[in-house]
C-alpha positions as CSV (number, residue, x, y, z in Angstrom):
1,M,0.0,0.0,0.0
2,I,1.3,3.4,-1.0
3,S,1.9,5.8,1.8
4,L,0.7,9.5,1.6
5,A,4.3,10.7,1.4
6,Q,5.0,8.4,-1.6
7,Y,1.8,9.4,-3.3
8,I,2.7,13.1,-2.9
9,K,6.2,12.6,-4.3
10,K,4.8,10.9,-7.4
11,S,2.4,13.7,-8.1
12,A,3.0,16.2,-10.9
13,T,2.5,19.1,-8.5
14,Y,5.3,17.8,-6.3
15,K,7.6,17.3,-9.3
16,I,7.0,20.8,-10.6
17,F,7.7,22.5,-7.2
18,S,10.6,20.2,-6.6
19,N,12.1,21.3,-10.0
20,I,11.5,25.0,-9.2
21,F,13.2,24.6,-5.8
22,E,16.2,22.9,-7.4
23,E,16.5,25.6,-10.0
24,C,16.4,28.3,-7.2
25,I,19.2,26.5,-5.4
26,K,21.2,26.3,-8.6
27,F,20.5,30.0,-9.2
28,L,21.8,31.0,-5.8
29,N,24.8,28.7,-6.2
30,T,25.7,30.3,-9.5
31,I,25.3,33.8,-8.0
32,G,27.6,32.8,-5.2
33,Q,30.2,31.4,-7.6
34,I,30.1,34.6,-9.7
35,A,30.5,36.8,-6.7
36,Q,33.3,34.7,-5.3
37,I,35.2,34.8,-8.6
38,G,34.6,38.5,-9.0
39,F,36.2,39.3,-5.6
40,H,39.1,36.9,-6.3
41,L,39.6,38.5,-9.7
42,I,40.0,42.0,-8.2
43,K,42.5,40.5,-5.7
44,C,44.5,39.0,-8.6
45,I,44.6,42.2,-10.6
46,L,45.9,44.2,-7.6
47,R,48.4,41.4,-6.7
48,D,49.7,40.1,-10.0
49,G,48.9,42.9,-12.5
50,I,47.8,42.5,-16.1
51,S,49.3,40.5,-19.0
52,F,48.8,43.1,-21.8
53,K,49.8,40.6,-24.5
54,E,47.0,38.2,-23.6
55,L,44.7,41.2,-23.0
56,A,45.3,42.4,-26.6
57,Y,44.6,39.0,-28.0
58,Q,41.3,38.7,-26.0
59,C,40.3,42.3,-27.0
60,E,40.8,41.4,-30.7
61,R,38.7,38.3,-30.2
62,F,36.0,40.1,-28.2
63,G,35.8,43.1,-30.5
64,I,36.9,42.4,-34.0
65,S,35.5,38.9,-34.3
66,S,32.1,39.8,-33.0
67,L,31.7,43.1,-34.9
68,P,30.0,41.7,-38.1
69,I,27.2,39.9,-36.2
70,T,26.7,42.8,-33.8
71,L,26.4,45.3,-36.6
72,S,24.1,43.0,-38.5
73,I,21.7,42.6,-35.5
74,V,21.7,46.2,-34.5
75,G,21.4,47.4,-38.1
76,M,18.5,45.1,-38.9
77,T,16.7,46.1,-35.7
78,S,17.0,49.7,-36.7
79,I,15.7,49.0,-40.2
80,I,12.7,47.1,-38.8
81,V,11.8,49.8,-36.3
82,S,12.3,52.7,-38.7
83,S,10.3,51.1,-41.5
84,Q,7.3,50.7,-39.2
85,V,7.6,54.1,-37.4
86,A,8.5,56.5,-40.3
87,N,5.2,56.2,-42.2
88,E,3.1,56.6,-39.1
89,M,5.1,59.6,-37.9
90,V,4.8,61.3,-41.3
91,K,1.0,60.7,-41.4
92,Q,0.6,62.2,-37.9
93,G,2.8,65.3,-38.7
94,G,5.7,64.1,-36.7
95,A,8.3,63.8,-39.5
96,D,10.6,66.3,-37.7
97,F,10.9,63.9,-34.7
98,I,11.7,60.6,-36.5
99,G,15.4,61.1,-36.2
100,L,15.1,62.1,-32.6
101,L,13.0,59.1,-31.8
102,M,15.3,56.6,-33.5
103,T,18.4,58.2,-31.8
104,I,16.9,58.0,-28.3
105,L,15.8,54.4,-29.0
106,I,19.1,53.2,-30.3
107,V,21.5,55.1,-28.0
108,R,19.6,54.3,-24.8
109,E,18.5,50.8,-25.5
110,V,18.9,49.0,-28.8
111,G,22.6,49.6,-29.3
112,A,23.7,48.3,-25.9
113,V,21.1,45.6,-25.4
114,M,21.1,44.0,-28.9
115,S,24.9,44.2,-28.9
116,G,25.0,42.4,-25.6
117,F,22.7,39.7,-26.9
118,A,25.0,39.3,-30.0
119,I,28.2,39.2,-27.9
120,T,26.6,36.7,-25.6
121,S,25.6,34.4,-28.4
122,M,29.0,34.5,-30.1
123,I,31.7,35.3,-27.6
124,G,30.0,34.4,-24.3
125,S,29.2,30.9,-25.4
126,S,32.8,30.6,-26.8
127,L,34.3,31.6,-23.5
128,A,32.1,29.2,-21.5
129,S,32.8,26.2,-23.8
130,E,36.6,27.0,-23.9
131,L,37.0,27.1,-20.1
132,A,34.6,24.1,-19.6
133,T,36.7,22.0,-22.0
134,M,39.8,23.0,-20.1
135,R,38.1,22.0,-16.9
136,V,36.9,18.6,-18.0
137,T,40.2,17.8,-19.7
138,E,42.0,18.8,-16.4
139,Q,44.0,21.6,-18.0
140,V,42.8,24.0,-15.3
141,D,44.1,21.5,-12.7
142,A,47.4,21.5,-14.5
143,I,47.6,25.3,-14.3
144,D,47.0,25.1,-10.5
145,V,49.6,22.4,-10.1
146,L,52.2,24.7,-11.7
147,S,51.4,27.2,-8.8
148,V,49.7,29.6,-11.2
149,D,46.5,31.2,-10.1
150,S,44.1,29.8,-12.7
151,V,41.4,32.5,-12.0
152,G,43.8,35.3,-12.6
153,Y,45.4,33.6,-15.6
154,L,42.2,32.7,-17.3
155,F,39.8,35.4,-16.2
156,I,41.7,38.7,-16.1
157,P,42.3,39.2,-19.8
158,R,38.8,37.9,-20.8
159,V,36.9,40.0,-18.3
160,L,38.9,43.2,-19.0
161,S,38.6,42.7,-22.7
162,G,34.8,42.7,-22.3
163,I,34.8,45.9,-20.2
164,I,37.2,47.6,-22.7
165,M,35.8,46.5,-26.0
166,M,32.0,46.5,-25.4
167,P,31.7,50.3,-25.3
168,L,33.6,50.6,-28.6
169,I,31.4,48.0,-30.2
170,V,28.2,49.7,-29.0
171,I,29.4,53.1,-30.2
172,V,30.0,51.8,-33.7
173,A,26.8,49.7,-33.8
174,S,24.7,52.7,-32.6
175,A,26.2,54.9,-35.3
176,I,25.4,52.3,-37.9
177,G,21.9,51.9,-36.6
178,I,21.2,55.6,-36.7
179,V,22.4,55.9,-40.3
180,L,20.4,52.9,-41.4
181,G,17.4,54.3,-39.7
182,G,17.7,57.5,-41.8
183,I,18.1,55.5,-45.0
184,T,15.1,53.3,-44.2
185,S,13.0,56.4,-43.3
186,N,13.9,58.0,-46.6
187,L,13.0,54.9,-48.6
188,F,9.7,54.1,-46.8
189,S,8.3,57.6,-46.1
190,G,10.2,59.9,-48.3
191,L,11.7,61.8,-45.4
192,T,14.7,63.8,-46.5
193,Y,18.1,63.0,-45.0
194,R,18.5,66.7,-43.9
195,A,15.2,66.5,-41.9
196,Y,16.2,63.2,-40.3
197,F,19.7,64.1,-39.3
198,T,18.7,67.5,-38.1
199,S,16.3,65.9,-35.6
200,V,19.0,63.3,-34.7
201,W,21.1,66.1,-33.1
202,L,18.0,67.2,-31.1
203,G,17.8,63.8,-29.5
204,L,21.5,63.2,-28.9
205,Y,22.5,64.2,-25.3
206,M,25.8,63.7,-23.5
207,K,23.9,62.1,-20.6
208,D,22.6,59.4,-23.0
209,L,26.0,58.8,-24.5
210,F,27.6,58.6,-21.0
211,V,25.0,56.2,-19.7
212,S,25.2,54.0,-22.8
213,I,29.0,53.7,-22.5
214,I,29.0,52.9,-18.8
215,K,26.1,50.4,-19.3
216,S,27.8,48.7,-22.2
217,A,31.1,48.3,-20.1
218,V,29.0,46.7,-17.4
219,F,27.3,44.4,-19.9
220,G,30.7,43.4,-21.4
221,G,32.2,42.6,-18.0
222,A,29.1,40.7,-16.9
223,I,29.0,38.6,-20.0
224,A,32.7,37.7,-19.7
225,L,32.6,37.0,-16.0
226,I,29.4,34.9,-16.1
227,S,30.5,32.9,-19.1
228,C,34.0,32.2,-17.7
229,T,32.6,31.3,-14.3
230,C,30.1,28.8,-15.8
231,G,32.8,27.2,-17.8
232,Y,35.3,27.2,-14.9
233,Y,32.9,25.2,-12.7
234,A,31.9,22.8,-15.4
235,S,31.9,19.0,-14.7
236,G,30.8,15.8,-16.3
237,G,32.7,15.5,-19.6
238,A,31.1,16.6,-22.9
239,K,27.7,16.8,-21.4
240,G,29.0,19.2,-18.7
241,V,30.5,21.4,-21.4
242,G,27.1,21.7,-23.1
243,I,25.3,22.5,-19.8
244,A,27.9,25.1,-18.9
245,T,27.6,26.8,-22.3
246,T,23.8,26.9,-22.1
247,K,23.9,28.2,-18.5
248,A,26.4,30.9,-19.5
249,V,24.1,32.2,-22.4
250,V,20.9,32.1,-20.3
251,W,22.5,33.9,-17.3
252,S,24.2,36.5,-19.5
253,F,20.8,37.3,-21.1
254,I,19.2,37.6,-17.7
255,A,22.1,39.8,-16.4
256,I,21.8,42.1,-19.4
257,V,18.1,42.6,-18.9
258,V,18.5,43.1,-15.1
259,W,21.3,45.6,-15.5
260,D,19.4,47.5,-18.2
261,M,16.5,47.9,-15.8
262,V,18.8,49.1,-13.1
263,F,20.4,51.8,-15.3
264,A,16.9,52.8,-16.6
265,M,15.7,53.3,-13.0
266,L,18.8,55.1,-12.0
267,F,19.1,57.6,-14.9
268,F,15.8,57.9,-16.6
269,F,13.0,57.6,-14.0
């Protein structure tokens, strides 16, 4: 005869809440690991300094390699939005504000957020799988055996490259997005380039540029730190590499959205 406790454990409701509880534990564990690595990383920078040769390599990897996909995503988003907005704005007599609207949208949100998603998909997943492979093949253990701090050796150039290169990527992507928005507005609504770019300057404020640069630096550091941490703590062979990579992408997406909300509340509410 099945006891009440066994019956409850076999129920769908119990399994759902059990899975939710397990995911919450994993979430808190991941946050703890990221925080622990972050503090240790600061300690390593102050103690051991920075390898500029490795930093330059990681900057090239983080910035140059990801630039085509980032420009494509931000540019296509700008084209999609401007193609839908331009006609309606012209019909409502708001043609003089199309450039202003597109500039605020791209500089404040689209440039940084869409670039962050692109970087996460390409570079973040690469960082996670790289360190996860090193972990499961015991290369990280070999580094520790050689009395080299594996966190400092592996994390410092990757995280700093994210902080340094992400603002540059966002600046270029935002500029391309604004230009493509003007071209699309001209093609779909007949708005002149002069009218568009005149209103662009009306919506371009130093505060928005400053916030976008700081926010993108935070995004870049968060993506690199989360991705490397997920890969660093991977286990379980090839399956563990896949799990670590998936976790890195998911948590990076969540971090981008959360940090974006924080910056919006701090500077624009």
